[in-house]
FIBAGU-652329 format. One record per residue (C-alpha): residue in three letters; x, y, z. Coordinates in steps of 0.1 Angstrom, whole numbers, padded with zeros to 4 digits, always signed. Example, Ala and Ser with C-alpha at 12.3 -4.5 7.8 and 13.67 -1.06 7.14 Angstrom:
BEGIN
ALA+0123-0045+0078SER+0137-0011+0071
# end
This chain:
BEGIN
MET+0138+1093+1227GLU+0148+1128+1212ARG+0125+1136+1188ARG+0142+1133+1159GLN+0150+1096+1166LEU+0110+1093+1167LEU+0108+1110+1136LYS+0133+1089+1116LYS+0111+1056+1130MET+0078+1069+1106ALA+0073+1045+1077LEU+0073+1074+1049SER+0038+1055+1035THR+0007+1052+1036GLY+0005+1036+1069TYR+0027+1058+1089VAL+0008+1079+1119VAL+0015+1107+1133ALA+0037+1105+1167THR+0048+1130+1183PRO+0033+1162+1196THR+0055+1187+1169LEU+0026+1172+1139MET+0003+1169+1154GLN+0003+1207+1162ILE+0011+1213+1130LEU-0019+1195+1114SER-0037+1210+1143SER-0062+1236+1137CYS-0051+1273+1125GLU-0072+1297+1112GLY-0074+1324+1082ASN-0041+1346+1086GLN-0029+1325+1113CYS-0014+1300+1089VAL+0006+1329+1065ASN+0035+1341+1079TRP+0057+1309+1098GLN+0092+1304+1100PRO+0103+1273+1079LEU+0131+1249+1089PHE+0144+1235+1056LEU+0129+1254+1035SER+0141+1289+1018GLU+0111+1320+1019GLU+0108+1310+0979GLN+0109+1270+0987ALA+0083+1277+1005TYR+0064+1301+0988ALA+0061+1270+0962VAL+0052+1247+0981GLU+0023+1263+0994LYS+0009+1277+0957ILE+0013+1243+0950SER-0004+1220+0977ASN-0036+1250+0972VAL-0034+1243+0935ILE-0041+1203+0944ILE-0064+1210+0969PRO-0079+1238+0966GLN-0104+1260+0984GLY-0144+1244+0984ILE-0168+1235+1005LEU-0137+1217+1025PRO-0106+1240+1035ALA-0076+1248+1018ALA-0044+1227+1027SER-0022+1257+1040THR-0052+1260+1055VAL-0046+1236+1080ASN-0009+1240+1080THR+0007+1213+1048PRO+0025+1234+1037GLN+0042+1237+1075PHE+0038+1196+1077VAL+0059+1193+1048ASP+0082+1211+1052LEU+0088+1193+1089VAL+0094+1162+1067LEU+0119+1174+1052ASN+0137+1184+1080GLU+0133+1163+1105VAL+0128+1127+1085VAL+0136+1119+1048ASP+0174+1115+1045HIS+0200+1136+1027LYS+0197+1120+0996THR+0159+1130+0998GLN+0164+1165+1006ASN+0184+1167+0978ILE+0168+1156+0957PHE+0139+1180+0968LEU+0162+1209+0964LYS+0172+1199+0927GLY+0137+1196+0916ALA+0130+1226+0933HIS+0156+1248+0919VAL+0143+1228+0883PHE+0111+1243+0889SER+0115+1272+0898SER+0136+1274+0863LYS+0105+1257+0848PHE+0079+1285+0863LYS+0101+1319+0852VAL+0098+1307+0812LEU+0065+1293+0817THR+0046+1333+0836ASP+0074+1351+0831LYS+0079+1359+0867ASN+0099+1346+0897ILE+0080+1329+0923LEU+0083+1349+0950LYS+0059+1379+0924ALA+0039+1350+0913ASP-0004+1341+0926LYS-0019+1312+0925GLN-0039+1321+0887ASP+0000+1312+0880PHE+0007+1283+0902GLN-0024+1266+0884LYS-0014+1274+0850VAL+0026+1253+0854VAL+0005+1229+0878GLU-0021+1221+0856VAL+0012+1217+0825TYR+0029+1193+0840PHE+0000+1177+0856ASN-0023+1167+0836LEU-0006+1141+0820LYS-0025+1111+0789ASP-0028+1077+0804GLU+0007+1070+0792GLU+0025+1100+0793ALA+0016+1100+0831LYS+0023+1060+0837GLN+0061+1074+0822VAL+0063+1097+0849VAL+0049+1075+0874ASP+0079+1053+0864LEU+0103+1076+0864ALA+0098+1087+0893ASN+0095+1051+0910SER+0135+1051+0898ASN+0164+1052+0923GLU+0184+1084+0913GLU+0216+1054+0907ASP+0195+1038+0886ILE+0185+1059+0857VAL+0206+1092+0839PRO+0186+1116+0861SER+0174+1143+0838ASP+0160+1181+0850THR+0123+1153+0840TYR+0135+1133+0867TYR+0144+1160+0898LEU+0111+1189+0887TYR+0087+1152+0888LYS+0102+1138+0921TYR+0097+1172+0933LEU+0064+1177+0926LEU+0048+1136+0940PHE+0064+1149+0971ILE+0050+1182+0974ARG+0015+1158+0966TYR+0020+1127+0988HIS+0024+1147+1022SER+0003+1173+1010LEU-0025+1150+1013PHE-0012+1126+1038ALA-0012+1161+1058TYR-0047+1172+1053THR-0063+1135+1055SER-0050+1141+1084SER-0060+1172+1101GLU-0073+1177+1127ALA-0092+1211+1114LEU-0104+1187+1085GLN-0120+1161+1109GLU-0141+1188+1121GLU-0151+1204+1092VAL-0163+1168+1082LEU-0175+1162+1115LYS-0203+1191+1114TYR-0221+1170+1082ASN-0242+1143+1088PRO-0227+1107+1077TYR-0263+1091+1068THR-0278+1113+1048PHE-0311+1092+1043THR-0331+1071+1066PHE-0341+1037+1052THR-0380+1030+1056PRO-0384+0993+1046CYS-0424+1001+1040VAL-0436+1028+1019SER-0475+1031+1005GLY-0475+1038+0971LEU-0492+1073+0973GLU-0466+1084+1003PHE-0440+1070+0970ASP-0464+1088+0944SER-0459+1120+0971
# end
């Protein structure tokens, strides 16, 4: 079976599995600057840069590595290129266009000139919502394009939520993250059934 056909059999849900050598390679570990320079398959240079920065806002560097460190943006690009249908691709591209326009208004910068703080500011504008607003956004994003009057808000959130969903999936599936987590002892305490009062007080 061709790789493209095999990829298309992946269900885009929390239950799908990474079943191809290409995807497994994308999700394998990658250190430092090795992850910075990559050639997108579907995205333009600006779109790839935006996906990388947005994913790093969603999953920032902390005790565990940032999203881009484990090839999350490359995974998003590959899914767009070889897994989703043309309709989903087009919706994503419309959302990318809206995001680029909104980004320039909010930061007075083109995406390729922006830094981490600029992306942090813009992502917070669209994700720091009150409960009722968040519910409306989710309902809108879950709607089919043909069932609503499409708007910039619709395409923007389809774009952002696509990046968030696939970034989180790729990150939690990555070899590098699993190796990092395994460094920690999963048993943080030992159970001792009988402890004297003296030992307890000490």
